[in-house]
C-alpha positions as a Markdown table, in Angstrom:
| # | Residue | x | y | z |
|---|---|---|---|---|
| 1 | Unk | -16.2 | 3.6 | 2.9 |
| 2 | Unk | -14.2 | 2.6 | 6.0 |
| 3 | Unk | -12.9 | -1.3 | 6.1 |
| 4 | Unk | -13.3 | -2.9 | 9.5 |
| 5 | Unk | -9.7 | -2.6 | 9.9 |
| 6 | Unk | -8.6 | -0.7 | 13.1 |
| 7 | Unk | -5.6 | -1.1 | 14.7 |
| 8 | Unk | -5.3 | 0.3 | 18.7 |
| 9 | Unk | -2.2 | 0.9 | 20.6 |
| 10 | Unk | -2.6 | 2.0 | 24.3 |
| 11 | Unk | 0.3 | 3.5 | 26.5 |
| 12 | Unk | 0.5 | 5.3 | 29.9 |
| 13 | Unk | 0.9 | 8.8 | 28.4 |
| 14 | Unk | -1.2 | 8.3 | 24.8 |
| 15 | Unk | -3.0 | 5.8 | 22.8 |
| 16 | Unk | -2.7 | 5.7 | 19.0 |
| 17 | Unk | -5.3 | 4.4 | 16.7 |
| 18 | Unk | -4.7 | 3.6 | 13.0 |
| 19 | Unk | -7.8 | 3.0 | 10.4 |
| 20 | Unk | -7.5 | 1.6 | 7.4 |
| 21 | Unk | -9.8 | 3.6 | 4.8 |
| 22 | Unk | -10.8 | 2.6 | 1.3 |
| 23 | Unk | -12.5 | 4.7 | -1.4 |
| 24 | Unk | -14.6 | 3.8 | -4.5 |
| 25 | Unk | -11.3 | 3.6 | -6.4 |
| 26 | Unk | -8.6 | 0.7 | -5.8 |
| 27 | Unk | -6.0 | 1.4 | -3.1 |
| 28 | Unk | -6.0 | 1.4 | 0.8 |
| 29 | Unk | -4.8 | 4.5 | 2.8 |
| 30 | Unk | -4.3 | 4.8 | 6.6 |
| 31 | Unk | -5.0 | 7.8 | 9.2 |
| 32 | Unk | -3.5 | 7.4 | 12.7 |
| 33 | Unk | -5.1 | 9.5 | 15.6 |
| 34 | Unk | -2.8 | 9.9 | 18.8 |
| 35 | Unk | -4.9 | 10.8 | 22.0 |
| 36 | Unk | -3.1 | 12.5 | 24.9 |
| 37 | Unk | -3.6 | 12.4 | 28.6 |
| 38 | Unk | -4.5 | 16.2 | 29.0 |
| 39 | Unk | -7.5 | 16.0 | 27.1 |
| 40 | Unk | -6.9 | 16.4 | 23.1 |
| 41 | Unk | -5.9 | 14.4 | 19.9 |
| 42 | Unk | -4.2 | 15.1 | 16.7 |
| 43 | Unk | -4.9 | 13.1 | 13.3 |
| 44 | Unk | -2.5 | 12.2 | 10.8 |
| 45 | Unk | -3.8 | 11.9 | 7.1 |
| 46 | Unk | -2.7 | 10.3 | 4.1 |
| 47 | Unk | -2.7 | 12.0 | 1.0 |
| 48 | Unk | -2.0 | 9.1 | -1.3 |
| 49 | Unk | -2.2 | 5.2 | -1.4 |
| 50 | Unk | 1.5 | 4.4 | -1.2 |
| 51 | Unk | 4.0 | 6.8 | -2.6 |
| 52 | Unk | 6.3 | 7.2 | -5.5 |
| 53 | Unk | 8.8 | 8.9 | -4.2 |
| 54 | Unk | 11.1 | 5.6 | -2.9 |
| 55 | Unk | 12.6 | 7.3 | -0.1 |
| 56 | Unk | 14.9 | 4.4 | 1.3 |
| 57 | Unk | 13.8 | 5.1 | 4.9 |
| 58 | Unk | 10.2 | 4.7 | 4.7 |
| 59 | Unk | 7.8 | 1.7 | 4.5 |
| 60 | Unk | 5.4 | 3.7 | 2.2 |
| 61 | Unk | 7.6 | 4.5 | -0.5 |
| 62 | Unk | 8.8 | 0.7 | -0.8 |
| 63 | Unk | 4.9 | 0.4 | -1.5 |
| 64 | Unk | 5.3 | 2.4 | -4.6 |
| 65 | Unk | 2.6 | 4.9 | -5.7 |
| 66 | Unk | -1.1 | 3.2 | -6.1 |
| 67 | Unk | -3.1 | 6.6 | -6.8 |
| 68 | Unk | -3.5 | 10.1 | -5.5 |
| 69 | Unk | -6.4 | 10.5 | -3.2 |
| 70 | Unk | -9.3 | 12.4 | -3.9 |
| 71 | Unk | -10.2 | 15.6 | -1.8 |
| 72 | Unk | -13.0 | 14.0 | -0.5 |
| 73 | Unk | -11.1 | 11.0 | 0.6 |
| 74 | Unk | -8.5 | 13.2 | 2.4 |
| 75 | Unk | -11.4 | 15.2 | 4.1 |
| 76 | Unk | -13.4 | 11.7 | 4.9 |
| 77 | Unk | -10.2 | 10.8 | 7.4 |
| 78 | Unk | -10.3 | 14.2 | 9.2 |
| 79 | Unk | -14.3 | 13.6 | 9.7 |
| 80 | Unk | -14.2 | 10.2 | 10.8 |
| 81 | Unk | -17.2 | 10.2 | 13.0 |
| 82 | Unk | -16.0 | 7.9 | 15.9 |
| 83 | Unk | -12.9 | 10.3 | 16.3 |
| 84 | Unk | -15.1 | 13.5 | 16.0 |
| 85 | Unk | -17.5 | 12.2 | 18.4 |
| 86 | Unk | -15.0 | 11.7 | 21.3 |
| 87 | Unk | -15.8 | 14.8 | 23.2 |
| 88 | Unk | -13.2 | 13.6 | 26.1 |
| 89 | Unk | -10.6 | 14.1 | 23.2 |
| 90 | Unk | -11.4 | 16.5 | 20.8 |
| 91 | Unk | -9.2 | 17.0 | 17.6 |
| 92 | Unk | -7.0 | 20.0 | 18.1 |
| 93 | Unk | -4.7 | 19.4 | 15.3 |
| 94 | Unk | -4.0 | 17.9 | 11.7 |
| 95 | Unk | -1.0 | 16.9 | 9.7 |
| 96 | Unk | -0.5 | 15.4 | 6.7 |
| 97 | Unk | 2.3 | 13.0 | 7.5 |
| 98 | Unk | 0.6 | 9.8 | 6.7 |
| 99 | Unk | 1.0 | 7.8 | 3.4 |
| 100 | Unk | 2.3 | 9.9 | 0.5 |
| 101 | Unk | 3.9 | 13.2 | -0.5 |
| 102 | Unk | 1.3 | 15.7 | 0.0 |
| 103 | Unk | 2.7 | 18.1 | -2.5 |
| 104 | Unk | 3.1 | 15.7 | -5.2 |
| 105 | Unk | -0.6 | 15.4 | -4.9 |
| 106 | Unk | -2.0 | 18.8 | -6.6 |
| 107 | Unk | -5.4 | 17.6 | -5.2 |
| 108 | Unk | -3.9 | 18.7 | -1.6 |
| 109 | Unk | -4.9 | 22.2 | -2.2 |
| 110 | Unk | -9.0 | 21.6 | -2.7 |
| 111 | Unk | -8.2 | 19.4 | 0.5 |
| 112 | Unk | -6.9 | 22.5 | 2.3 |
| 113 | Unk | -9.7 | 24.7 | 1.1 |
| 114 | Unk | -12.1 | 22.1 | 2.5 |
| 115 | Unk | -10.8 | 21.7 | 5.9 |
| 116 | Unk | -10.3 | 25.1 | 6.3 |
| 117 | Unk | -14.0 | 26.0 | 5.2 |
| 118 | Unk | -16.0 | 27.1 | 8.2 |
| 119 | Unk | -18.9 | 25.2 | 6.4 |
| 120 | Unk | -17.2 | 21.9 | 5.8 |
| 121 | Unk | -14.2 | 20.9 | 8.1 |
| 122 | Unk | -13.7 | 24.4 | 9.8 |
| 123 | Unk | -10.1 | 23.9 | 11.0 |
| 124 | Unk | -8.1 | 27.0 | 11.5 |
| 125 | Unk | -5.0 | 26.8 | 9.0 |
| 126 | Unk | -2.5 | 27.4 | 12.0 |
| 127 | Unk | -3.7 | 23.7 | 13.6 |
| 128 | Unk | -2.9 | 22.2 | 10.2 |
| 129 | Unk | 0.7 | 21.0 | 9.6 |
| 130 | Unk | 2.0 | 19.9 | 6.0 |
| 131 | Unk | 5.0 | 18.0 | 5.7 |
| 132 | Unk | 6.9 | 17.7 | 2.5 |
| 133 | Unk | 10.2 | 16.0 | 1.4 |
| 134 | Unk | 10.6 | 19.3 | -0.9 |
| 135 | Unk | 8.4 | 19.3 | -4.0 |
| 136 | Unk | 9.3 | 22.7 | -4.5 |
| 137 | Unk | 7.2 | 24.1 | -6.8 |
| 138 | Unk | 4.1 | 22.9 | -5.1 |
| 139 | Unk | 5.8 | 24.1 | -1.6 |
| 140 | Unk | 5.8 | 27.8 | -3.5 |
| 141 | Unk | 2.3 | 27.3 | -4.2 |
| 142 | Unk | 1.4 | 26.0 | -0.6 |
| 143 | Unk | 2.8 | 28.9 | 1.1 |
| 144 | Unk | 1.2 | 31.5 | -1.5 |
| 145 | Unk | -2.4 | 30.3 | -1.3 |
| 146 | Unk | -2.0 | 28.8 | 2.4 |
| 147 | Unk | 0.2 | 31.3 | 4.2 |
| 148 | Unk | -0.8 | 30.2 | 7.7 |
| 149 | Unk | -0.7 | 26.3 | 7.6 |
| 150 | Unk | 2.5 | 25.0 | 9.4 |
| 151 | Unk | 5.0 | 23.6 | 7.3 |
| 152 | Unk | 7.5 | 20.6 | 8.0 |
| 153 | Unk | 10.3 | 20.2 | 5.6 |
| 154 | Unk | 12.1 | 16.5 | 6.0 |
| 155 | Unk | 16.0 | 17.3 | 5.5 |
| 156 | Unk | 17.8 | 14.1 | 7.0 |
| 157 | Unk | 20.8 | 15.0 | 5.7 |
| 158 | Unk | 22.5 | 18.4 | 5.0 |
| 159 | Unk | 24.9 | 16.9 | 2.1 |
| 160 | Unk | 23.2 | 16.9 | -1.2 |
| 161 | Unk | 24.9 | 13.6 | -2.6 |
| 162 | Unk | 23.7 | 11.5 | 0.6 |
| 163 | Unk | 20.5 | 13.5 | 0.8 |
| 164 | Unk | 19.7 | 12.2 | -2.7 |
| 165 | Unk | 20.1 | 8.6 | -1.3 |
| 166 | Unk | 17.5 | 9.0 | 1.1 |
| 167 | Unk | 15.3 | 11.0 | -0.8 |
| 168 | Unk | 15.6 | 10.6 | -4.7 |
| 169 | Unk | 13.6 | 13.7 | -5.2 |
| 170 | Unk | 16.7 | 15.9 | -4.2 |
| 171 | Unk | 17.9 | 15.5 | -7.6 |
| 172 | Unk | 14.8 | 16.9 | -9.0 |
| 173 | Unk | 14.5 | 19.6 | -6.4 |
| 174 | Unk | 17.5 | 20.3 | -4.1 |
| 175 | Unk | 17.0 | 20.9 | -0.5 |
| 176 | Unk | 18.3 | 24.3 | -1.1 |
| 177 | Unk | 15.6 | 25.4 | -3.0 |
| 178 | Unk | 12.8 | 24.5 | -0.7 |
| 179 | Unk | 14.9 | 26.0 | 2.2 |
| 180 | Unk | 15.1 | 29.1 | 0.1 |
| 181 | Unk | 11.3 | 29.4 | -0.3 |
| 182 | Unk | 10.7 | 28.9 | 3.4 |
| 183 | Unk | 13.2 | 31.5 | 3.8 |
| 184 | Unk | 10.7 | 34.1 | 2.2 |
| 185 | Unk | 8.0 | 32.8 | 3.6 |
| 186 | Unk | 9.2 | 33.2 | 7.4 |
| 187 | Unk | 10.3 | 36.9 | 6.6 |
| 188 | Unk | 7.0 | 37.5 | 5.1 |
| 189 | Unk | 4.6 | 35.9 | 7.6 |
| 190 | Unk | 6.6 | 35.5 | 10.7 |
| 191 | Unk | 5.5 | 32.1 | 10.9 |
| 192 | Unk | 8.0 | 29.3 | 12.4 |
| 193 | Unk | 8.5 | 26.1 | 9.9 |
| 194 | Unk | 10.1 | 23.3 | 11.2 |
| 195 | Unk | 12.9 | 20.9 | 9.7 |
| 196 | Unk | 12.4 | 17.4 | 10.3 |
| 197 | Unk | 15.7 | 15.5 | 10.9 |
| 198 | Unk | 15.5 | 11.4 | 10.8 |
| 199 | Unk | 18.6 | 10.2 | 12.7 |
| 200 | Unk | 19.8 | 7.0 | 11.7 |
| 201 | Unk | 22.5 | 5.1 | 13.5 |
| 202 | Unk | 25.9 | 5.4 | 11.9 |
| 203 | Unk | 24.6 | 7.4 | 8.8 |
| 204 | Unk | 23.7 | 10.9 | 9.5 |
| 205 | Unk | 24.4 | 11.0 | 13.0 |
| 206 | Unk | 27.9 | 12.5 | 13.4 |
| 207 | Unk | 29.2 | 15.9 | 14.6 |
| 208 | Unk | 29.8 | 17.0 | 11.2 |
| 209 | Unk | 26.2 | 16.4 | 10.4 |
| 210 | Unk | 25.1 | 18.7 | 13.3 |
| 211 | Unk | 27.6 | 21.3 | 12.4 |
| 212 | Unk | 26.3 | 21.5 | 8.5 |
| 213 | Unk | 22.6 | 21.4 | 9.8 |
| 214 | Unk | 23.2 | 24.3 | 11.9 |
| 215 | Unk | 24.9 | 26.0 | 9.2 |
| 216 | Unk | 21.7 | 25.5 | 6.9 |
| 217 | Unk | 19.7 | 27.2 | 9.6 |
| 218 | Unk | 22.0 | 29.9 | 10.7 |
| 219 | Unk | 22.3 | 31.3 | 7.2 |
| 220 | Unk | 18.8 | 32.2 | 6.7 |
| 221 | Unk | 17.5 | 35.8 | 7.0 |
| 222 | Unk | 15.5 | 34.5 | 10.0 |
| 223 | Unk | 17.0 | 31.6 | 11.9 |
| 224 | Unk | 15.0 | 32.0 | 14.8 |
| 225 | Unk | 12.0 | 31.1 | 12.9 |
| 226 | Unk | 13.4 | 27.6 | 12.0 |
| 227 | Unk | 13.3 | 24.8 | 14.4 |
| 228 | Unk | 14.7 | 21.4 | 13.7 |
| 229 | Unk | 12.5 | 18.4 | 14.9 |
| 230 | Unk | 15.0 | 15.1 | 15.5 |
| 231 | Unk | 13.2 | 11.8 | 14.9 |
| 232 | Unk | 15.0 | 8.5 | 15.8 |
| 233 | Unk | 14.6 | 6.2 | 12.8 |
| 234 | Unk | 11.8 | 3.2 | 13.3 |
| 235 | Unk | 12.3 | -0.1 | 11.8 |
| 236 | Unk | 10.0 | 0.3 | 8.9 |
| 237 | Unk | 8.8 | -2.9 | 6.7 |
| 238 | Unk | 10.2 | -3.4 | 3.2 |
| 239 | Unk | 13.0 | -1.1 | 3.8 |
| 240 | Unk | 16.2 | -3.2 | 2.3 |
| 241 | Unk | 18.8 | -0.6 | 3.4 |
| 242 | Unk | 20.4 | -1.5 | 6.6 |
| 243 | Unk | 19.4 | 1.2 | 8.8 |
| 244 | Unk | 19.6 | 1.0 | 12.4 |
| 245 | Unk | 17.6 | 3.2 | 15.4 |
| 246 | Unk | 20.3 | 5.1 | 17.1 |
| 247 | Unk | 20.9 | 4.5 | 20.7 |
| 248 | Unk | 19.2 | 7.5 | 23.1 |
| 249 | Unk | 22.5 | 8.7 | 24.1 |
| 250 | Unk | 23.4 | 9.3 | 20.3 |
| 251 | Unk | 20.2 | 11.1 | 20.0 |
| 252 | Unk | 20.7 | 13.5 | 23.0 |
| 253 | Unk | 24.4 | 14.1 | 21.7 |
| 254 | Unk | 22.8 | 15.4 | 18.5 |
| 255 | Unk | 20.6 | 17.7 | 19.9 |
| 256 | Unk | 22.7 | 18.8 | 22.2 |
| 257 | Unk | 25.6 | 19.6 | 19.3 |
| 258 | Unk | 22.4 | 21.6 | 17.5 |
| 259 | Unk | 21.3 | 23.5 | 20.7 |
| 260 | Unk | 24.9 | 24.5 | 21.6 |
| 261 | Unk | 25.3 | 25.9 | 17.8 |
| 262 | Unk | 22.3 | 28.3 | 18.6 |
| 263 | Unk | 19.8 | 26.9 | 16.8 |
| 264 | Unk | 16.1 | 26.0 | 18.0 |
| 265 | Unk | 15.9 | 22.2 | 18.4 |
| 266 | Unk | 13.4 | 19.7 | 20.0 |
| 267 | Unk | 13.1 | 15.5 | 20.0 |
| 268 | Unk | 9.9 | 14.3 | 18.5 |
| 269 | Unk | 8.1 | 12.1 | 20.7 |
| 270 | Unk | 7.4 | 8.7 | 19.2 |
| 271 | Unk | 4.1 | 6.4 | 19.8 |
| 272 | Unk | 2.7 | 3.6 | 17.8 |
| 273 | Unk | 5.6 | 1.7 | 16.5 |
| 274 | Unk | 4.1 | -1.4 | 17.9 |
| 275 | Unk | 1.6 | -1.2 | 15.4 |
| 276 | Unk | 3.3 | 0.5 | 12.3 |
| 277 | Unk | 1.7 | 3.8 | 12.9 |
| 278 | Unk | 4.7 | 5.7 | 13.6 |
| 279 | Unk | 6.9 | 8.2 | 11.7 |
| 280 | Unk | 7.8 | 6.1 | 8.1 |
| 281 | Unk | 6.0 | 2.9 | 9.1 |
| 282 | Unk | 2.8 | 3.2 | 7.2 |
| 283 | Unk | 2.0 | 0.7 | 4.4 |
| 284 | Unk | -1.4 | -0.4 | 4.7 |
| 285 | Unk | -0.6 | -4.0 | 4.9 |
| 286 | Unk | 0.4 | -4.1 | 0.9 |
| 287 | Unk | 3.8 | -5.2 | 2.2 |
| 288 | Unk | 2.6 | -8.1 | 4.0 |
| 289 | Unk | 0.1 | -9.1 | 1.3 |
| 290 | Unk | 2.0 | -8.4 | -2.1 |
| 291 | Unk | 0.3 | -11.1 | -4.3 |
| 292 | Unk | -3.1 | -9.6 | -2.8 |
| 293 | Unk | -2.5 | -5.6 | -2.7 |
| 294 | Unk | -6.2 | -5.2 | -2.7 |
| 295 | Unk | -7.0 | -7.3 | 0.0 |
| 296 | Unk | -8.3 | -5.8 | 3.5 |
| 297 | Unk | -5.2 | -6.7 | 5.9 |
| 298 | Unk | -6.2 | -8.3 | 9.3 |
| 299 | Unk | -6.4 | -6.1 | 12.4 |
| 300 | Unk | -3.9 | -6.5 | 15.0 |
| 301 | Unk | -3.1 | -4.7 | 18.3 |
| 302 | Unk | -0.2 | -3.9 | 20.3 |
| 303 | Unk | 0.7 | -2.1 | 23.6 |
| 304 | Unk | 3.2 | 0.2 | 22.4 |
| 305 | Unk | 2.9 | 3.6 | 21.4 |
| 306 | Unk | 3.4 | 6.3 | 18.0 |
| 307 | Unk | 4.6 | 9.3 | 16.5 |
| 308 | Unk | 3.2 | 12.6 | 17.3 |
| 309 | Unk | 2.3 | 14.6 | 14.0 |
């Protein structure tokens, strides 16, 4: 069931549309479509309603976990009819970068089977990205069962103590364990993987951070198949930590340091911040209506733009 709560944002280069979904069970979840001027679109899917990992930079984590989504609910986001009927902007890629930690939901594997089944979703696994903060046991399962799916691992700090503050799951599954899984994966498949790095002003943007992040990549057996994706922090509802978005010059200098260290790096484009549709901002309005968490939120619009999955 799709709730009548669609939020649209349009900019010069792209437009971002956020749709609120509900299934037969309690809990709302959001999907985001980014349309690009050169005639294609990308969908960002949710795997959970809320999230239980409590990453300190993320609005979804501030919600807490409501429930895991069923595989059919995940598929419904990708097959949302208005998006699939838009021939001017056909969907060319799918990313699990919405609400929730995909690998914390075991149903993600059934959803991937359905999405890549020629008789159901029909997507090439190479056009699907799964983003994780490092749920190591299921990351190993993912690379074994779906070796051609693109993987993005959120790093956010190369220092274990600091990373455990940003991503508490670090205490259970250290970053090094996930990177080792990806190291073996790229050696076997020669598929590139991505390391997402959320840059927060004055927190993880120093030259020392860049040096150790570069070292993390260069110590791999195939460092050429690891690419760092730098994302500037977005203000997120419900986040109590005093995080700030870095200045453009800070982002540029951080990227330049990584590049001069000899690692592949890019800065991720950002769209949809005005409608809470960018990286780390999805919360299905739970944080705006804590006293009535199952009441559909009110749609709103904005004129600024989102996060490219």
